[in-house]
C-alpha positions as CSV (number, residue, x, y, z in Angstrom):
1,M,35.6,-14.2,33.1
2,T,37.9,-16.8,31.4
3,D,39.3,-20.5,31.8
4,F,42.5,-21.5,32.8
5,Q,43.9,-21.0,29.4
6,G,42.5,-17.1,29.0
7,I,39.6,-17.9,27.2
8,P,36.2,-16.1,27.7
9,V,33.8,-18.8,29.5
10,K,31.0,-19.6,27.5
11,F,28.4,-22.1,27.5
12,Q,26.0,-23.4,24.9
13,G,27.6,-20.2,22.4
14,K,26.8,-17.7,25.1
15,P,28.9,-16.1,27.6
16,V,28.3,-17.1,31.3
17,R,27.0,-14.4,33.5
18,S,27.8,-14.4,37.3
19,G,26.1,-16.9,39.6
20,E,25.4,-19.2,36.4
21,K,26.7,-23.0,36.1
22,Y,28.9,-23.6,33.0
23,L,30.7,-26.4,31.7
24,T,34.9,-26.1,31.6
25,P,37.1,-27.3,29.1
26,Q,37.6,-30.5,31.4
27,G,34.0,-31.8,31.1
28,F,32.8,-31.0,34.6
29,S,30.2,-28.4,35.8
30,A,31.2,-25.2,37.8
31,I,29.7,-22.1,39.0
32,R,30.7,-18.9,37.8
33,D,31.9,-16.4,40.6
34,G,31.6,-19.3,43.2
35,I,28.3,-18.4,44.3
36,K,24.5,-19.0,42.7
37,Q,22.3,-15.9,42.0
38,P,20.2,-15.3,44.9
39,V,16.4,-14.1,44.2
40,N,17.2,-11.1,45.2
41,P,20.9,-9.6,45.4
42,E,21.3,-6.7,47.7
43,A,23.5,-3.6,46.5
44,L,26.7,-4.1,46.5
45,M,28.5,-1.0,48.9
46,P,27.1,0.3,52.0
47,G,27.3,4.1,50.4
48,P,30.0,5.4,48.3
49,K,33.3,3.4,48.2
50,P,36.2,5.6,50.2
51,R,39.2,7.5,48.7
52,W,41.5,4.9,50.3
53,L,40.1,2.3,48.2
54,R,40.3,3.3,44.7
55,A,42.7,1.4,42.8
56,P,44.4,2.0,39.4
57,M,43.3,0.1,36.6
58,P,46.0,-2.2,35.7
59,A,48.3,-1.5,32.9
60,G,52.3,-1.2,31.9
61,A,54.5,-3.2,29.8
62,Q,55.6,-5.2,32.5
63,F,52.2,-6.0,33.8
64,D,51.2,-7.2,29.9
65,A,54.7,-9.5,30.3
66,V,53.3,-11.4,33.4
67,R,50.0,-11.6,32.1
68,G,51.7,-13.4,28.8
69,I,53.8,-15.7,30.8
70,V,50.7,-17.0,33.1
71,R,48.4,-17.3,30.0
72,E,51.3,-18.8,27.6
73,H,52.0,-21.6,30.9
74,R,48.4,-22.1,31.3
75,L,48.6,-21.3,34.8
76,S,45.7,-19.8,37.0
77,T,46.6,-16.9,39.0
78,V,44.5,-16.0,42.4
79,C,45.6,-12.3,41.1
80,E,42.8,-12.9,38.2
81,E,40.7,-15.3,39.5
82,A,39.8,-13.8,43.0
83,H,39.6,-10.0,41.4
84,C,42.2,-9.0,43.1
85,P,42.9,-5.1,43.0
86,N,46.7,-5.2,43.9
87,I,47.1,-7.1,40.3
88,G,48.7,-4.0,38.4
89,E,51.3,-3.0,41.5
90,C,52.6,-6.8,42.3
91,W,52.6,-7.5,38.0
92,N,54.3,-4.4,37.3
93,A,56.8,-5.4,40.7
94,G,57.4,-8.6,38.3
95,T,55.6,-11.0,41.3
96,A,52.4,-12.9,41.3
97,T,50.8,-15.9,43.0
98,L,50.4,-18.9,41.3
99,M,47.3,-20.7,41.5
100,L,47.7,-24.4,41.3
101,M,45.1,-27.5,40.9
102,G,42.7,-24.9,38.6
103,S,40.4,-22.3,38.9
104,V,37.5,-24.3,40.5
105,C,37.1,-25.2,43.6
106,T,35.2,-27.5,45.6
107,R,34.0,-24.9,48.3
108,A,31.9,-22.1,48.4
109,C,33.0,-19.6,50.5
110,R,30.6,-16.7,50.7
111,F,33.3,-13.9,50.1
112,C,35.2,-15.4,47.6
113,A,34.7,-15.1,43.2
114,V,36.5,-18.4,42.5
115,D,34.3,-20.4,40.5
116,T,33.1,-23.7,42.3
117,G,32.5,-27.1,41.4
118,N,33.4,-31.0,41.0
119,P,36.6,-31.5,39.4
120,R,36.5,-35.4,39.7
121,G,39.9,-35.7,40.5
122,W,41.3,-33.5,37.7
123,L,44.8,-32.1,37.6
124,D,46.9,-31.0,35.4
125,P,50.3,-33.3,35.1
126,E,52.6,-30.6,33.2
127,E,51.6,-27.7,36.3
128,P,54.6,-28.7,38.2
129,A,57.1,-28.1,35.0
130,N,55.0,-25.1,33.7
131,A,55.3,-23.3,37.5
132,A,59.3,-24.2,38.0
133,R,59.6,-22.5,34.1
134,T,57.3,-19.5,34.7
135,V,59.2,-18.9,37.9
136,A,62.4,-18.6,35.8
137,L,60.9,-16.7,33.1
138,M,59.5,-14.2,35.5
139,G,62.8,-13.8,37.8
140,L,61.2,-14.2,40.9
141,G,63.1,-14.8,44.2
142,Y,60.1,-15.2,46.4
143,V,56.8,-17.0,44.5
144,V,53.6,-17.3,46.8
145,L,52.0,-20.8,45.7
146,T,48.2,-20.8,46.1
147,S,45.2,-23.1,45.5
148,V,41.5,-24.0,45.1
149,N,40.2,-26.8,47.7
150,R,40.1,-30.2,46.4
151,D,38.2,-31.8,48.6
152,D,37.4,-34.4,45.9
153,L,41.5,-35.5,45.9
154,P,42.2,-38.0,48.5
155,D,44.8,-36.2,50.1
156,G,43.5,-32.3,49.2
157,G,45.8,-31.8,46.6
158,A,48.8,-32.1,48.8
159,G,51.3,-34.3,46.8
160,H,50.6,-32.0,43.8
161,L,51.4,-28.6,45.5
162,A,54.5,-30.4,46.6
163,A,55.7,-31.8,43.5
164,C,55.2,-28.1,42.2
165,V,57.4,-26.6,45.1
166,G,59.8,-29.2,44.4
167,A,60.0,-28.2,40.7
168,I,60.4,-25.1,41.4
169,K,63.3,-25.1,44.0
170,A,65.0,-27.8,41.6
171,D,65.2,-25.6,38.9
172,N,65.4,-22.3,40.9
173,P,67.3,-23.0,44.2
174,R,67.2,-19.6,45.5
175,T,63.4,-18.8,45.3
176,A,62.0,-19.2,47.9
177,V,58.3,-20.5,48.3
178,E,55.3,-19.4,50.6
179,A,52.4,-21.8,50.1
180,L,49.0,-20.5,51.2
181,T,47.4,-24.0,51.4
182,P,43.8,-25.3,51.7
183,D,43.3,-26.7,55.6
184,F,43.4,-30.4,53.9
185,Q,40.0,-31.0,56.2
186,G,42.1,-30.9,59.3
187,V,44.4,-34.0,58.2
188,T,47.9,-33.4,59.3
189,V,49.3,-36.2,57.3
190,D,48.5,-34.2,54.6
191,V,50.1,-30.7,56.1
192,E,53.4,-32.6,56.4
193,T,53.5,-33.3,52.4
194,V,53.6,-29.4,51.8
195,V,55.5,-29.0,54.9
196,D,58.2,-30.9,54.0
197,S,58.3,-30.0,50.7
198,G,61.1,-27.5,51.2
199,I,58.8,-24.4,51.5
200,E,60.0,-21.0,53.7
201,V,56.3,-20.0,54.5
202,F,53.2,-22.1,55.8
203,A,50.0,-20.1,55.2
204,Q,46.5,-21.0,55.9
205,N,43.7,-18.5,56.3
206,V,41.6,-18.5,59.3
207,E,39.6,-15.4,56.9
208,T,37.4,-14.0,59.8
209,V,36.9,-14.1,63.5
210,E,35.6,-17.1,65.2
211,R,31.6,-15.3,65.3
212,L,31.5,-15.1,61.9
213,T,33.3,-17.9,60.4
214,H,29.9,-19.0,59.3
215,P,28.2,-17.8,56.9
216,V,31.5,-16.6,55.8
217,R,33.2,-19.7,55.0
218,D,31.8,-22.7,53.4
219,P,30.7,-25.2,56.1
220,R,33.8,-27.7,55.5
221,A,35.9,-24.6,56.5
222,G,36.2,-23.8,60.7
223,Y,38.0,-21.7,62.6
224,R,39.6,-24.5,65.0
225,Q,40.7,-26.4,62.2
226,T,42.3,-23.8,60.2
227,L,44.1,-22.9,64.1
228,K,44.5,-27.1,64.0
229,V,46.4,-27.1,61.0
230,L,48.8,-23.9,61.5
231,E,49.5,-25.3,65.1
232,H,50.5,-28.6,63.4
233,A,52.7,-27.2,60.8
234,K,54.7,-25.2,63.5
235,R,55.2,-27.8,65.7
236,Y,55.8,-30.0,63.0
237,R,58.8,-27.8,61.3
238,P,59.5,-24.8,63.6
239,S,61.5,-23.4,61.5
240,V,59.0,-22.9,59.0
241,L,56.9,-19.5,59.4
242,T,53.5,-19.8,59.8
243,K,51.1,-16.7,58.2
244,T,47.6,-16.3,58.2
245,S,45.1,-13.7,57.0
246,L,41.9,-12.2,58.1
247,M,39.4,-10.0,56.1
248,L,37.9,-6.6,58.1
249,G,34.6,-5.4,57.3
250,L,32.1,-8.1,57.9
251,G,31.1,-6.9,61.3
252,E,33.7,-7.8,63.6
253,T,34.5,-5.8,66.5
254,A,37.5,-4.8,67.7
255,D,37.8,-7.3,70.7
256,E,36.6,-10.1,68.9
257,L,39.9,-9.6,66.2
258,Y,42.3,-9.1,69.5
259,S,41.1,-12.3,70.8
260,T,41.5,-13.7,67.1
261,M,45.4,-12.7,67.3
262,D,45.6,-14.3,71.0
263,D,44.4,-17.7,69.7
264,L,46.8,-17.1,66.7
265,R,49.6,-16.1,69.1
266,A,49.0,-19.1,71.3
267,I,49.7,-22.0,68.7
268,G,53.0,-19.8,67.3
269,C,51.7,-18.0,64.4
270,D,54.4,-15.5,62.9
271,L,52.9,-13.7,60.4
272,L,49.5,-12.1,59.9
273,T,47.8,-10.1,57.3
274,L,44.9,-7.9,57.5
275,G,42.7,-5.9,55.0
276,Q,39.2,-4.6,54.0
277,Y,36.7,-6.9,52.3
278,L,35.3,-6.3,49.4
279,R,31.9,-7.8,47.7
280,P,33.1,-9.2,44.8
281,T,29.6,-9.5,43.3
282,A,26.2,-8.9,44.3
283,N,25.9,-13.0,45.1
284,H,28.8,-12.3,48.0
285,L,28.3,-11.4,51.2
286,P,27.7,-7.9,51.8
287,V,30.4,-5.1,52.9
288,A,29.0,-4.2,57.1
289,R,31.5,-1.3,56.8
290,F,35.1,0.2,55.4
291,V,37.6,0.2,58.2
292,T,39.9,3.1,57.9
293,P,43.4,3.2,57.5
294,E,44.1,4.6,60.8
295,E,42.5,1.8,62.4
296,F,44.5,-1.0,60.4
297,L,47.6,0.8,61.9
298,R,45.7,0.3,65.2
299,F,45.5,-2.9,64.5
300,R,48.8,-3.7,63.2
301,E,50.2,-2.2,66.5
302,A,48.3,-4.4,68.6
303,A,49.4,-7.9,66.8
304,I,53.1,-6.5,67.0
305,S,52.8,-5.9,70.8
306,R,51.5,-9.6,71.1
307,G,54.1,-11.0,69.5
308,F,54.5,-11.5,66.0
309,R,56.9,-11.1,63.5
310,E,55.3,-8.8,61.5
311,C,51.7,-7.7,60.3
312,V,50.5,-6.1,57.2
313,S,47.7,-4.3,57.8
314,G,45.8,-2.2,55.5
315,P,43.1,-1.6,53.5
316,M,43.7,-3.3,50.1
317,V,46.3,-5.8,51.5
318,R,45.9,-8.8,50.9
319,S,47.1,-12.4,51.7
320,S,49.9,-12.2,49.4
321,Y,50.5,-8.5,49.2
322,R,54.1,-7.8,48.4
323,A,54.9,-11.2,50.7
324,E,58.7,-11.2,49.9
325,R,58.8,-8.0,52.1
326,A,56.9,-9.7,55.0
327,L,60.1,-9.3,57.4
328,E,61.4,-5.8,56.4
329,G,58.8,-4.6,59.9
330,S,57.8,-1.5,57.3
331,N,54.3,-2.9,57.0
332,C,55.3,-3.3,53.5
333,G,56.0,0.3,52.8
334,I,52.4,1.2,53.3
335,A,52.2,4.8,54.4
336,T,50.9,5.5,57.8
337,V,49.3,9.3,57.1
338,A,46.0,9.7,58.4
339,A,43.1,9.2,56.2
340,R,41.2,12.0,55.0
C-alpha cells in the first residue's frame, strides 16, 4: 500500500495491513483498502480462479515510464488504488485513468479497495495543473478522470473536477475527456458543473442490480440516485455521452441484469461496460460465481439489441477499460471465442 506520492503507508513506523486504520500524510485517519477486517473473514474465492481471469504481471518499459510520470506529479490512479488487473495492458499502451482529489474516499463500498476516511476538506491546489501536465507528457488523446467520493466537500468535489478538466483542455485541446464521477448525493447542480466543463463522456457507475445495491454499495449511494444523475446529465446536455458499469458475479440473475439494461436505456444511457467482480481482500464481499466469457458475449448482444451505442463486456473489463475504443463497435477488441 502506498500513499498518493508512492510512499509505503506506515503508522508509527509499522506497515499498515488491510483493514487497519492509519494516519495519512495530510493528517487525517483512513482505513487501508476501505473495509475493516471482520472477526471471521471468508475465503477469497469460490474455488480456483478460472483460466480466463489470469492477468499477466505488469511490466515493460512503457509501464515503468507511465508509473514514473504518475509518481512524479503526485497523482493517484484508479489503476493502482483499485488493484485493476488491466494495469499492465493499459499503461503499456500509454493510457491511464487519473484518480483526482486524493486516494481516500468518504464512502466504504464493500466491493472497493480504495482507502476510506474523512479528508476534512483537503484538496491539492496544484492538481489541475499537474493533471494537465501529465496528460501532455503521456501524449494522451483520450483520458478518463475519476475520483473518490468527497462527501466532506460542499459540492462533492464537482468544482475541483471541473477545474481539472478545464486545465487539461486548455493545455491539450485535442484530448477527449471522460469523467467517471461520484454521484454528488444526487445534487443536479453539481452534475451540471461537471457536464459544463467540456467533457465528452459523463460516467457514473450503477455497479450492480437494484436488489444487490445494498450491501454492495455504501448506504449513501443508491440505484435510483445513480439513474437520476445519469438521466439529468443526458437531458441537460444531450451531446455528452453517458456511461455506466456493472460488476457481475455478485449474485445477480440474468433477468435482473436485463431489467437494469432496460432502466438504463429508459434514461438514455449510451454506453455500458460489464466485468467480473473480483474480491480485492478477505474483508470485502465474496464472489458468488465466475461468469464465463460466453455469457459476457451474450449479455453484450442483449445490450446492443436494446440500443446501447456500445457495451464492452468481458471478464477482465473494468469501467475505464480501453475507454478510447468504446465507440468502435468491436467490444474493444475482446476475442469472441468460447472459453475452454
